[in-house]
N, C-alpha and C positions, 0 to 999 in steps of 0.2 A: 579539459575544457579550455577553449580559446576565449580570450577576453573579447567583449563586445566591441566591434569596430564601427567606424562611420559607415552607414548603410545607404543603399538606394532608397529614395523616397517612393514608396509604393502608391500606385493609383487605387484609391479606395473604391472607386466605381468599378474598376477592373476586378477587384476582389469580389465585389457583390455579383457581378456578371458571371464570373467563374463559379461562384457558390450556387447560383441559380441553375446554371448549366449542369453542374455535377450532381446537384440534388435531383434534378429531373432524370438524369442518367441512372442514378441509384434506384429511384422509384421504379423505373422501367425494368431494371434487372431483378427486382425483388417482389414481384407480384405474388409469389408463393407466400412470402412473409406477410404481405398485405392480407391475403386470405386467412392466414393463421391468426393475424391480429383481430380480424373481424370476428372470428370464432372466440378467441381468448378474451376479448374485451367484454363479452357477455358475462363472464364468470370471474375474471381477474381484473381488479382495478388497474386501468391503464394497459391491460393486456399482458401484464408481467408479474412475476412473483416478488420483485423488489423494485422500489421506485428508482433505484440507480440504473435499471434496465430500460426505463422509459425513453422513447425517442419519437419525435414528430417527423413524418406522419405515422410511422409504425416502426417497431423494433425489428432487428434482424434476428430471425429464429434459426437456430442451428440444429443440425441433425446428428452429426457424429464428428469425431476427431481421432486422428492417429498421428503420433509423433509430433511434428511441428505444424501440422495442417488441420484445418477444420473444413467441413462442408455445410453450407446452409440449406434450407428447405427448398431453395431454387436450384440446388445441385451445383452451386458455384464452389470451386476449390479456392481456399484462401490460406496463405501463410499466417499462422496464428501468433501475432505479437501482443495480443490481448491477454491470452492465457488465464482466463477466469479471474480477471481483476488481480493478476499477479500471483495466482495460486499454483501454477503448474510449471515450475522450472524442470520438472521430471519429463515433460512432454505427455501427450495423450496416449493412454493405453500402453504404457511401458510394460514390456513382457514380465519383468520381475514383479511389478505391482499387480498385474493381472493374475499371475500365478499365485501370489500370496493371498489375494482376495478369493480366488476360486477355491483354494484349499481350505480357507477359513470358513467360507459359506457352508461347506459340507459338514463342518464341525459345530455349527451353531453360530448365529450372528449376534446374539445379545443375551446376557445373563444378569446384568447389574451386579456383577461380582468380578473381582480382579483376575487377570490371566497373566501368564508368564511374559507374553509379548509386551504388556504394559510396563513390566519391570525393565525389560531390555531397552525399550525406547527411552525410559527415564535415565538409565545408565548411560546411554549414548548422548543424550542431551546434557547431562551433567558433565560429561567429558568435553563436549564441544563448547559449552558456554561457561564452564568453571563456576557453576552454581549447583550446590549439592542436592537440593530438595525440589521435587516437582509434583504438581497436581494437574489433572486434565479437566477440560471441559469441551465445548463443541463449536466454538466460534471465537473470532476475535473480540466481539462485543462481550461475550461471557468472560473471556480472559482478562480484559481490562477492567471489567466490573469487579471481578473477584480480587484482582490485584489491589485495586483502590480500597476495597473493603478490608483486606488484610492490613494495608498500611494504616488505615484509620484505627483498627483494633490495636495494632502494635503501639501507636503513638498516643491513643486516646484523644485524637483531634478530628475535627469534622471538615475543615477547609482543605481544598486541594488546589494545586496549581497545574496548569497545562500551557501549551504553546499556542499563541494566537494563530487562528486559522487551521490548526491541526484537527484531524479527525481520528477518533479512537473508538469507533463503534457507535451503536445507536441507543445506548442506555442514557437515562436522564443526566447523570453526573457529568458526562463528557459531551453532550449535545449542546455545547455552550461556546460562543465566540468562534463559530465555524461558518464557512460559506459566505453568502452575500450579506455581510455586515459592514458597517462603516469603518473604514481603515484610517480615516482622518481624525484620529483620536490621540490622546496623550498616551504614549507607549507605557507610561508608568501607572496609568489608570484606565485600563481597557475595560469597557462595560461587559457585564456577564449577560450577554444577549442569547436567549434560547435559539437553537437551530431548528426552526419549524414549530408547528403547533403541538400542544399536548405536553410540553415540558413546563412544570410549574416554576414560576419565577423564584419562589422560595427555595427550590432545589438548585436552580441555576446560580443563585447568589452564593452558594457554597463553593463555587468553582471560579477561580480567578485566572486570567490569561496574562502571559508575558510574551514579549517578542522573541523570536528565534535569533540566534547569533548575537545576543546582547546579554552577557553575563552580569554586567553591572545593573541592568534593569531587574534581573532576577533577584539579585541580592538585596537591592533596595526594596523590592516588593515584599520579600520575606521579613526584612527588618520592620517594615511598616506594619505588616500583619501581626507580627509578634508584639509590637507596641500596642496594638489595638486589642490584644488578648485573644487573637484567633490565628495563631501560628499554624502553617499548613502541615498536614500529615505527609504529603508527598508531592513530588513533581512527576507527572507522567508526560513523556515526550518521545518522539522519534529522534534517533541520533542523526539521521539525515531525513529531511522532510520528503515524503513520498506522496503527498496528496495535493501538492501544487507543482506538478511535474516532479523534478528532482532538485532539491536545494541542499547543497552540501554544507556541513559545519565549517565555519572559518577556523583557521589554525588556532589551536589553544582553547577554543570555545568549550568543547566537551570536557576537557580537563578542568577548566574553571568551574563548570557546572558541578562536576563531581566534588570538587573542593568545597564549594559553597554549600551544597546540600549536606555534606558530611559535617561541616562545622556547625551548621544550624540544626542538625539532627532531623533533617527532612528526608524521607525515604525517596530514593531515586529509582524510578521505574522506566526502563527503556521499552517502549511499545515496538516490538520487532515483528508485528503481524505482517508487515510488508517487507522488511529487510531480512528478518531471520530466515536462514537457510536459502535465501535468494541471492545474497551478495557475498556470502562466504559460509564455510562449514559452521562457524560460530557466529554468523550474522554480523551486525554492526558492532557487537561487543568485541568480537575478534578483529574486525577490520580496522576499528579506530583505537583499540587498545585501552578502552575505558570500561571499568567494571561497575555496573549498577548494582543496586540491592535486589532488584527483581527485574525479570523480563517477561513479556507476554508473547506467545507464539500463536499462530493459527494458519490460515491460508495454505502455505507450502507444506505444513507438517504432515497432513493426512494423505498426501499423494493423490488428491482429488476427492477425498471423502471429508465430510464436515469434521473439523478438529479444532482444538485449542489447548493451550497449556500455559502454566505459570511456573517459572523457575525462581527460586529465592535462596538467599543465604540462610544458614541454620537458625540464627536468631530471629529472622523475619518469619520464617515458616513455622516457628515454634508456636505461634498463636493458632495455627491450623492443627498442629499435632496435639496440643493440649485441649482442644475442643472449644477454645474461645471463639473462633470463627467457624461457622458451619459452611465449609466449601463443599457443596453437594451438587448432584445432578445425576439423574437416572442413566443417562448415556455417557457419563464421564468414563473414559478408558474403554469405550466400546470395543469388543474383540475384533470386529471387522476393520475399524479405523486403526487400531493398534497393529494389526497385521500389515496393513498398507504402509503405515508410518515406519515400521521396522524395516520393511523391504526398501523403502525409499531411502532411509538413512544409511543402511548398511550396504546396499547393492547399487543404488542409483546416484545419489548425491555424494560421490566419492571425490577425493582430491583431483583426479583426472577430470571429473565433470566440471569442477570449478575453474580449472585451467582452460577448459574448452569454452565455458561461458565468458570468461574474461577475454579470450582471444576474439570470439565472434563479436562481443560488444565493442571492443576496441576498433575492430574493422568497421562496424556500423557507425560508431561515433566519428571516426576519422573521415569516413565517406561523406557523412552529412555535413561535417564542418568544412570540408573542402568545397562543397557546393555553396554553402552559406558565404564563404569567403569569395568564391569566384563570381557569384551573382550579386554580391553585396546585400544579402538579405539581412533584415534586422533580427539578430538572435545568435544562438550558440548551441552546441550540443553538449550534453552533460550526462554522466551516468556512472554506475559502479556495479560490478558483478553482472547479474542478468538484467539490471534495470537501467533505463536511460530514456532520453527524450531530446527533441529539439525544442528549446525554449524560445518562442518568438517574442523578443523584447528588445527595446533600444538601450536597456541598461541591465547590468547583472542583477539577478534576483537573489536576495539574501534572506528574505522573510516574507510573511504574508502581505504586509503593507506594500512592499515593492512589487510583489507579484500582481496585486490588484491594480497598481498604478501603471505598470509598464508592460505587462504581458498583453499580447495582441490576440484577443479572443476570436475575432473574425478570421484571422489567418490560421489559428489553431483548428477552427471548424472546417475551413477549406481543406487543410491538409488531411483531416480525417476523411473527408469525402473522396479526395484523390486516392487515398489508400484503399478504401472500401470498393471503389470502382475499378481497381487495378490489381486485385488479388492479395491485398494486405488487410488482415483483420486486426484493427487497432481498437484500443479502449476508447470509448467516446468521452468527450468532455475536456475542457481546457486544462483541467487539473491533473490529468492522468499521464502515465508514462508507458513505455513498452516494457514487456517482460519476455526475455528469451527463455527457451528451454534447451536442455542438452541435445535435443533433436535438431535444433536449428543449425544450418550449414552456412558456409560462405555464400552459396547460391542464394539462400533466403535473405541474408544480409544485403547482398548485392542487388537483389530485386527491390528491396526496400529503398535503397539508395537511388536506384533507377527511377522509381516513382517520384521520389523527392526531387530529383533533377528535372523531371517533366513539369512538376509544380513550379519550380524556380524559373524554368524557361517561359512558361505561360504567364507567370506574374510579371516578368520583366520584358516580355515581347513588345 
């Protein structure tokens, strides 16, 4: 990542004009999606299965994917840098995963009973993440929900800590201090604001937030809670924030967090739903060399099938083994998902695959940074493994408060439109990043950079 330098003062009216032009162009190209939306909105709220797929005036509906490409219902071919909200570093329809799923389908897809593939997947996860005991579920939300429950049972405490602005799934305990909340607050006393309706305040009040990259604030909050008689059970966090673009931990921060939580006997949970298997074979745990007490996985684990997992130390997972915690689910360890996960881990996400992801990402980051520097755009490129983004900001983003204050939402929206209109399928929203797959080539990265250069030229013309 290059430090933010003095940048060209952009014409805000020009940004709005380009946004209107590109919006019209996208609407003209996606009339098939419009028709699909008109049909879907009669039976699906917002015309989509998930609120994160909503887009005005209509979402982009996809038809198929292969390798690093997807095709929408209008027949447009797009390089896929979205990759299912970061779920598909394997690429679409990878032959090894297709073969494993086809073979498993013929043998039965669900029993609610254990199979050998589930054992092999757990053995490989234990090897990669250096945590000995594993349980499965079916999504990132389930994984973080179960991990928090385990930590509460282990410690006998109810209060939990999370990072301000971080997203850990859609269950009540973590739908707190996320999204469009006031960042002009005391970092040592961040309010427990529910994220959207339906989250009881009495539940939200059990969750306290602390800023990222501020170990001192974390320790002071723990000490204060302890003095109040409500010491936290756990801290759940991403080792690198992946829901406000990409924000890397400052040097020494994660090591300090590990020391603080260990000294105060607070369970440290790394939410690796976005980083795990996407940035290294052993995720952020391997990449940063800091060992948590538990990790949560999902997204990338199932090779495109719904999946989730919790890994933990022996003493942590003892409360599951002795029956104190009922970690249950009819589809946990589903044979079809386990077959796909096994193929992905053993045949697809290999050491060579991670070298390839690093190389393509470095090419992409360097290409974008060169354009930022040449045209004097406000921002910088940042990434790790298969993940990365251009952060449009006049200052370095280090946490949620600086993200909300400095990130240019209008420019992020315009960049998304430029990509969608020029053959690049990117994740919508100012908070998101790209995810590469092992099928991405230098050509795909160069095409992304070419589109970015066109945006830069038009902005500064």
